[in-house]
C-alpha positions, 0 to 999 in steps of 0.5 A: 201124698207122694210128689212128682218133681219131674215137671220142674226138673224138665223146666230147669233142665236138670234131673236130681240124683237125690230127690230129697234135695229138690223136695226140701228146697220147695218145702215151706215151714207151714207144710208141717214137714220138720225139714224145710228150705231155710238151710238150703236158702242160706247156701243158695244165696251165697252160690247165686252171689258168687255166680252172678259176681263172676258173670259180671266180672267177666262181662264188664272188664272195664268197670270198677268194683263199685259199679259191679257191686250195684249190678250184683245187688240188683240182680240178687235181690229178692224182688228180682228172684220173685220176678224171675220165678215164673220162668220156671213156674216156681209157684206151682211147685212150692209145698205149703199148707192148704191154709198158706196156699189159700191165703196166697203164699204161693205168690208171696214175693218173699217165699218165692225168692227164698225158695228160688235160692233154696233150689239153687242150693239144692242144685249145688249140692246135687250137681256142683257149681257148673250145674248152678252156673248153667242154670243161673246164666240161662235164667238171668241172661235177659236182665244180665246182658241187657243191663246197660248201666249199673243200677242205683238203688233209690235209697243210695241216691237219696243218701248221696243227695242228703250227704251232698247237702250236709244233711243227716242221713235219711231215717227209715222207721217201721211204724206199722205191720199188718197182714198175716204172718206169711204175707205181712205189709210193712209201713215205713216212715221216712224222715229227711232233715228239713223236709216233711216225712214220707210214708210208704208200704211194702211186702217186706221192710226193704220193699217199703223202704225202697218205695219210700225213697222213690216217693222222696226222690219224686217229691224232691225232683231228683232223677235216678 
């Protein structure tokens, strides 16, 4: 079935010269199409990192590298991309197999984040870096310009707490993986020297580890 991507182009404010690029960026491997978004995702991830890094460098001229790095990590993580995807109604345009869509693939955080990065990669190839800068600046503006202080990842906070007490680094192990391939659930066991183990679940390993670290911080009474 022929697909019309003009609605998405209207939302993002850019009309592709090469329509095959936007189609590829939106195509998941489950579709059966031999060409999918994975290579464009690889490219888009790097373009996004570069653009956000430049925006942060210019906006926070007095901040040291470490603070900028924390801001960057928070702004380009998969969770952020997934949360921003409704701004361009991305889930409506992802090309999935019927089974994948019926199983919730269009709302899967990992898929949405990957497709978002692929779309940025497609924009870069079709329109160049300025087009990407304009798009990213617009979509990320709210969180980029309202982030008052550098965020600290809970795993980093927990690690620094352990190191400050001469303890071994917290250890994260996958103890179970359930659910379908497109929407797995990871169960993580967090071990901290001298304390009871903590378990948490998430839709990706990183999400489960983050949840485990947050639980540990709550149990230990450590504020972020």
